[in-house]
C-alpha positions as CSV (number, residue, x, y, z in Angstrom):
1,M,-30.0,-104.4,-266.8
2,I,-29.9,-101.0,-266.1
3,E,-28.1,-100.4,-269.3
4,R,-31.3,-101.1,-271.5
5,I,-33.1,-98.2,-270.4
6,L,-30.3,-95.5,-270.8
7,P,-29.1,-93.6,-273.7
8,P,-25.6,-94.3,-274.8
9,A,-24.0,-91.4,-273.5
10,V,-25.0,-92.7,-270.1
11,R,-22.3,-95.4,-268.5
12,S,-23.6,-97.6,-266.0
13,A,-22.7,-100.5,-264.1
14,Y,-24.8,-103.1,-261.5
15,A,-24.3,-105.9,-259.2
16,R,-26.8,-108.7,-258.2
17,D,-24.9,-109.4,-254.8
18,D,-21.9,-107.8,-252.7
19,P,-18.6,-108.8,-254.2
20,P,-15.5,-109.0,-251.8
21,S,-13.7,-107.0,-254.3
22,A,-16.2,-103.9,-253.6
23,T,-14.3,-101.7,-251.0
24,L,-14.5,-98.2,-249.8
25,L,-12.2,-95.1,-250.2
26,P,-10.8,-93.9,-246.7
27,E,-12.7,-90.6,-247.4
28,E,-15.9,-92.8,-247.5
29,L,-15.4,-95.0,-244.4
30,P,-16.8,-92.4,-241.8
31,L,-20.0,-92.1,-243.7
32,V,-20.7,-96.2,-242.7
33,A,-18.7,-96.2,-239.3
34,Q,-21.9,-96.9,-237.0
35,A,-23.9,-98.9,-239.8
36,V,-25.0,-102.4,-239.7
37,P,-23.3,-104.9,-241.8
38,K,-26.2,-105.0,-244.4
39,R,-26.2,-101.3,-244.8
40,R,-22.5,-101.2,-244.9
41,A,-22.6,-103.6,-247.8
42,E,-25.1,-101.8,-249.9
43,F,-23.2,-98.5,-249.4
44,T,-20.0,-100.3,-250.5
45,T,-21.2,-102.3,-253.3
46,V,-23.0,-99.1,-254.8
47,R,-19.7,-96.8,-254.9
48,H,-18.0,-99.9,-256.5
49,C,-20.6,-99.9,-259.2
50,A,-20.3,-95.9,-259.3
51,R,-16.3,-96.3,-259.6
52,T,-16.5,-98.9,-262.1
53,A,-19.2,-96.5,-264.2
54,L,-16.8,-93.8,-263.8
55,E,-13.9,-95.7,-265.3
56,K,-15.8,-96.3,-268.4
57,L,-16.0,-92.5,-268.7
58,G,-12.2,-92.4,-268.1
59,V,-12.9,-90.8,-265.1
60,A,-10.1,-91.8,-262.3
61,P,-11.5,-93.4,-258.7
62,A,-12.8,-90.7,-256.6
63,P,-14.8,-90.8,-253.2
64,I,-18.2,-90.5,-253.6
65,L,-19.6,-88.7,-250.4
66,R,-23.1,-87.5,-249.5
67,G,-24.5,-84.0,-249.7
68,D,-28.0,-82.5,-248.9
69,R,-30.6,-85.3,-247.8
70,G,-27.9,-88.1,-248.6
71,A,-27.4,-87.2,-252.2
72,P,-24.0,-88.1,-253.9
73,V,-21.6,-85.9,-254.4
74,W,-19.9,-86.6,-257.9
75,P,-16.4,-85.5,-259.3
76,P,-16.4,-82.0,-261.0
77,G,-18.1,-82.3,-264.2
78,I,-19.9,-85.6,-263.5
79,V,-23.7,-86.2,-263.1
80,G,-25.0,-89.3,-261.9
81,S,-27.5,-91.5,-259.7
82,M,-27.1,-94.6,-257.7
83,T,-29.8,-96.9,-256.4
84,H,-30.0,-100.2,-254.4
85,C,-32.6,-102.8,-253.2
86,T,-32.3,-106.5,-252.2
87,G,-30.9,-108.1,-254.9
88,Y,-29.6,-105.2,-257.0
89,R,-27.4,-102.4,-256.9
90,A,-26.7,-99.8,-259.7
91,A,-25.2,-96.5,-260.5
92,A,-25.1,-94.6,-263.8
93,V,-23.0,-91.6,-264.9
94,A,-22.5,-89.2,-267.7
95,Q,-20.6,-86.1,-268.7
96,A,-22.2,-83.0,-267.4
97,G,-21.8,-81.8,-270.9
98,E,-23.7,-84.4,-272.6
99,V,-26.2,-84.9,-269.7
100,T,-27.6,-82.7,-267.4
101,G,-29.5,-85.0,-265.1
102,I,-29.9,-88.6,-264.2
103,G,-32.2,-90.2,-261.8
104,I,-32.5,-94.1,-261.4
105,D,-34.2,-96.3,-259.1
106,A,-34.5,-100.1,-258.5
107,E,-37.2,-101.8,-256.3
108,E,-38.1,-105.5,-255.7
109,H,-41.3,-106.6,-257.8
110,G,-43.9,-107.0,-255.8
111,P,-46.9,-105.2,-253.7
112,L,-46.1,-102.0,-251.5
113,P,-46.7,-102.6,-248.0
114,A,-50.3,-102.1,-247.0
115,G,-51.1,-98.3,-246.9
116,V,-48.1,-97.0,-248.9
117,L,-49.8,-96.7,-252.1
118,D,-52.3,-94.2,-250.6
119,L,-49.3,-92.1,-249.2
120,V,-47.6,-92.0,-252.8
121,S,-50.0,-91.6,-255.3
122,L,-52.9,-89.4,-256.2
123,P,-56.4,-90.7,-256.9
124,S,-55.7,-90.0,-260.4
125,E,-52.8,-92.5,-260.5
126,Q,-54.5,-94.9,-258.5
127,E,-57.2,-95.0,-261.3
128,H,-54.5,-95.4,-263.8
129,L,-53.2,-98.3,-262.1
130,T,-56.2,-100.1,-261.8
131,A,-56.6,-99.9,-265.4
132,L,-52.9,-100.9,-266.1
133,T,-53.5,-104.2,-263.7
134,Q,-56.5,-105.3,-265.6
135,A,-54.4,-105.0,-269.0
136,G,-51.2,-106.4,-267.7
137,P,-51.8,-108.3,-264.3
138,E,-48.5,-109.8,-264.0
139,T,-46.9,-106.7,-263.5
140,W,-47.2,-104.9,-259.8
141,W,-47.8,-101.2,-261.2
142,E,-47.9,-99.9,-258.0
143,R,-44.4,-100.5,-257.5
144,V,-43.6,-99.2,-260.8
145,L,-45.1,-96.1,-259.8
146,F,-43.2,-96.0,-256.6
147,S,-40.0,-96.5,-258.5
148,A,-40.7,-93.9,-261.1
149,K,-41.5,-91.5,-258.4
150,E,-37.9,-92.1,-256.8
151,S,-36.5,-91.4,-260.0
152,V,-38.0,-88.1,-260.5
153,Y,-37.0,-86.8,-257.2
154,K,-33.5,-88.0,-258.2
155,V,-33.5,-85.5,-261.0
156,W,-35.4,-82.9,-259.3
157,F,-33.4,-82.4,-256.1
158,P,-30.0,-81.9,-257.6
159,R,-31.4,-79.1,-259.9
160,T,-33.5,-77.3,-257.1
161,G,-31.8,-78.4,-253.5
162,E,-35.7,-78.9,-252.8
163,W,-38.0,-81.5,-251.6
164,L,-40.4,-82.9,-253.9
165,G,-43.5,-84.8,-252.5
166,F,-44.8,-88.0,-253.7
167,E,-48.1,-86.0,-254.3
168,E,-46.4,-83.1,-256.1
169,A,-45.6,-85.4,-259.3
170,S,-48.6,-87.2,-261.5
171,L,-47.3,-90.2,-263.3
172,T,-48.8,-92.0,-266.4
173,F,-47.3,-95.0,-267.9
174,D,-47.1,-96.5,-271.5
175,P,-46.5,-100.0,-271.4
176,S,-46.2,-100.9,-274.9
177,A,-43.3,-98.4,-275.2
178,A,-42.1,-99.1,-271.5
179,T,-42.1,-95.4,-270.7
180,F,-43.4,-93.1,-268.1
181,T,-44.4,-89.4,-268.3
182,A,-44.3,-87.2,-264.9
183,R,-46.1,-83.8,-264.8
184,I,-44.6,-82.0,-262.1
185,L,-47.4,-80.0,-260.1
186,R,-45.4,-77.2,-258.7
187,A,-43.3,-74.3,-260.0
188,G,-39.7,-75.2,-260.8
189,P,-37.3,-76.1,-263.7
190,F,-39.6,-79.0,-265.0
191,E,-43.0,-79.1,-266.2
192,Q,-42.8,-82.7,-267.3
193,L,-40.1,-85.3,-267.3
194,E,-40.1,-88.3,-269.5
195,G,-38.7,-91.9,-268.0
196,R,-38.3,-95.4,-269.1
197,F,-38.7,-98.6,-267.3
198,L,-38.1,-102.3,-267.1
199,V,-39.5,-105.0,-265.0
200,E,-37.6,-108.3,-265.1
201,D,-36.1,-111.1,-262.9
202,G,-37.9,-109.8,-259.8
203,I,-36.7,-106.1,-260.1
204,V,-38.3,-103.2,-261.0
205,L,-35.9,-100.5,-262.6
206,T,-37.0,-96.6,-263.8
207,A,-34.4,-94.0,-265.3
208,I,-34.8,-90.3,-266.2
209,V,-32.1,-88.9,-268.2
210,L,-32.1,-85.4,-269.3
211,D,-30.1,-84.4,-272.2
C-alpha cells in the first residue's frame, strides 16, 4: 500500500503482521532487551521491512539503531522513515543524492481518543476537518490529520534536530487529489511541505518526500 503514495526514487516494504522470518541483527538486540513482546515484535518487523527496502536499493543488510528522540540511524548515503501501528508496519528509503528527506506514518483508521484532537490541532484545522467530514463522512479526517502531522515531524526533525509541536504546523487537505499541504509556523528550513495520503483497508497512510 505505502508504495502508492511514494515517488519512484523511493523504495519501500510493508507487512500486515509479524512474520517469523523477521529477525534483528546483534547490534539491535540491546535496544529491545527489556521490551514487552508486542513492542519487540513491532520493532523487529519494521526493521525487517527497512532491510527489505534497502535491498531494493542494492544496500547490504545493516543495523538500524536509534538516534536522538528515537529517530532511526540509516546507513551512510541513505535517507528513510519507518512506521508501525496495529496491523501495519512499513519502511521507505532512498539514496540521499536523489531524495533529501522522507517522512511516513501509518495509523488505524478510526476516531482519535477523546480529547486528543484538541491537543494536536489548531482551531482553523478543526473548521477544515468539519467541512471535510460533511463532504466525506466515510473518512475519519482527524486521524488523517494526526498521521500527516507525524509525517511532517519525521521530515522536520532529521533536518533540524529540533522538536516541532503539533501546533507549529497548519495542515489542509485536498481529498480529490489525495494530497495535503503543511504550512510550518516557526522559523526553519521549510515554510511549506507537500504530502500525499491514502485511506484503505482500515489503515491511514501519509507520506512526505523531499526531492
